[in-house]
N, C-alpha and C positions, 0 to 999 in steps of 0.2 A: 110651838109655831104649829096652826092645823092649816094645811090649804083649804081653797075653796072647793064647796061641793060641787063634785062631778054631773056634768050637765050631760051625760050620754050613759047608757047603760047598755050592755050585752043580756037580753034575756038566754040567751044558748049558753051562754060562759056558768051557769049557776053550778057551787059544786057542793057537793053533799060531804066532804073534809074539810079539816082547817088545818094546813101546813103549818101549825103552829111550832112544831119542834126546828124549822129552820128559823136560822138568824136572821138573815136577812128577811123575811117576814114579818118576824117581831121589829124589826128596827123601820118597816114602812108601815106597819100597821095603822098608825092614827093616820095616814094619807091615804086608806085606800077605800073602798066603799062598799057598800053591802054584799057586792059579788066579787069581792076581794080582786078589784081591779084597780091599777094606778095608771093615773093619765098621765102623759109622755110629759106634755106640756107642763103641767102644774109642776112635776118634777124639775123640770126645766130651770122653770121659773124659779121654782126653790133656789136653786143651786145659785143662779144670777143673784139674788137678793142677798145670798149669804158671801156674795164677792168669788165664788167658782166659777171659773171660762169653763165654757163646754170642750176647750179645748186643751185642758188642762190633761198635761200627759198621764198622772195619777189616774184619770177615770176613763183611758183612750180605749182600751177592750171593751166597759160597760160601754159606754155609748155608740160603739160600734156594734156590740150586739143588741141594744136597745130597739136599731133601724131595721133588725132582721126580724123582729118577733112578728107572731100570726097577726095582729093584729095594728093596724096603723097608727090610731091615736092612744091606745091602752096597751097594757101589759099587765098578763093574768097573773097571779102569786104564784100559780103550778110554774110559770118559767122562771120565776126567780134562782132558781140552784143554779139555772144553765145562764143566766143574764148576767146576775152577782155570783159569780162562783169563784173569783177572788176574793179575799177579806181585804177590805178597802177603810184602812183607818182617816183617810179623809172625809168618804162620805160617811160612816159611822159619825162622826163630829158634826156634821153637816145636819143630819137628821136626829141626834140628839142634843141640838143646839150647843153644842160643847166648845164650839171654834175662837179663838182667841179675842176675836170682836164680834159676839153673838149679835148683837145689834149693828151690823154692817150698813144699814141701809141710813139710819142716822148717824154714824160715820163718815159714808159717803156723803150726806147734805152738807155735812158740815166743810170734808175738802173741798167742795164745789164751791162753796163759800166764801172760803179764803183762796179760790183761785179766781173769783170775779172779781173780788176785792183787788187782787195783788197785779191782775193781768193789767188793771188799769194805768199802772205804773210805768211808763216809758224813760224814766231817767237812765242814765249811766249809757255806756257804749261798750261794745264786745270787745273781748283782748285782741291787742293788733300783735302781741309780741310773736306770735307765729301766723304767717299768713294764711293758713286755712282758718286759723279762728277769725280774723279778722274778714275774713268773706261771708261769715254766716250771717244772716239774715237777721238784724236784731228784734224783729217782729216775733220769732219762733219764740212760745213758752207752753210749756205742757209740766202735768205733774202725774210721774207713775208711784202706785202705792202697792208692794208686794208683803204680806206678814208673813208671820211665822209659820201659820197653818196656810200660807198660799193664797190668803183671800187676795184678789186684786184689783185695781180699780187704775184706770187710765181714761185723764181729761186734758183736750188741748193738740199740741203737735207733739205726739208721743211716738210717731211714726216716720220721725224725718231724722236722715244720719246723722251721726253728730260724730267730733272725734271725742274719744272716752277722756284721754288727759287721765287726770289725777283720779278720774271716777274709778280708772282702773285697779288702783289700791287695795280696795276690800279683796277683790276678785284675787290679788295678786298673795294677798295675804290667806285668803281661803285654800289658794294652792298650794302654799307652803304647809299649812296647818294640816290638810288632809295629808299631806306625801308625811311629813316627819314628824307630827304630834306637836301638842303644845309645848312641852318642857322643851324640847329639841330648837324650835323655833326661836323661844324666849330667852337662850342661850346667848342668841345673837341678836335680838333685837329687844327695847325696851316697851314697857307699856303706858307709861306715864305722858301727858301733855312736855311738849318742849318748850313754850312759851317763847317760841323763835318763829320766825316766818315758814313758810312751810318749803321752802325751795332753800334753806338754807341748812348747808352741809355741815352738821353739828352733833357733837356726842354729849351721852348723858357723862354723868359722872364714875361712870363703871366703866366708861370706854363702847358704848355702845349707843345706836341710836334711837331716840328716846320712845319713838315707836313707830309701827308700820305704816300711817297715811301723811308721813312727813318723806321728804323726796329719800333723804337717807336712812331712812327705813324701808321704804320701797322696793329699794336698790338692792338691802340686805336680803329681803325678803326672796324676791327675783332672782337674787345670785343661789339660792338655797335650793329652787324649786328645779329637780330633774338635773342635778348637777353631774350625775355619770355619763351624760349623754354629751355631743358635740353640739356647737352653738347652734346652727342650723338644724341639728334634731329637735331642742329646746326649744327652739322657736317655734318650730312646727307641732309639739306640744302643746304648749301655752295656748297658741291658735286655735286647735282643735277642742282645747277644754272650753273657750267661749265658744266655739262652734256648738258644741254639746249645749253649754246654757242656753245660747240664741236658739237653738234646737232647728222651728223649720225657716229661721229668717234665709236668705242667701244675700243679706247686705253688709257683712261683716268682713272686713278686710283689713289690711294692714297698711301704713302709708310709709315710704320712705322717706318722703320729703319730711313729715312730720316726725322721724322719729332721729333725723337727722338735725332737729333741734335739743333734742332732749338731751 
């Protein structure tokens, strides 16, 4: 993919040498004008088209340094070694069109189409077995996507706080895996579907919860996380991991009322 031609150049910035030995220059070369200038807006638009948010923490340093370059709208190739000084795997994938979803705009259009169709369905009722769930507005509906490469898409009511409930199970499973590894975790919890209700406390033929996504398996995974700490410190640890994932959000909190229903 090649960006649109630049509509503005800086005649005083013409260079006699070509910094072709620089990795960042070679990656950006298809997107530079004849004077080795990169249009910042075109670069940001490319990230957006590929599904990479400017708020992506992997690009935080680069985005900050781009805001301090000499030119307001452009960055010259001579500045690349300082602006793009750390190797960025995600940036390299963007510039070489090697993301897990190369044509993210097409993917996005399909998700938007699905959202538009599904959002018309107003049947059903919100869960009422926990008061906090029963009080939720049934009109809320949103879709958030994050690929393995961190390409993201948010449509609809995606900034509304909600009770995570069973959607916390993948995070609990990941925390256990991160701390103990696959072999240790799966000594205590299986990997196969149970064929039972998600909240049925049942074990497989080996005496293990069937998988980490049913209640029994999630409880087992939670019990393995930082079992060297006391209950309060373990709770703080897990909450801190959620805050690390949520990064800049201040909306993350725990509810003792909901916990009491678990």
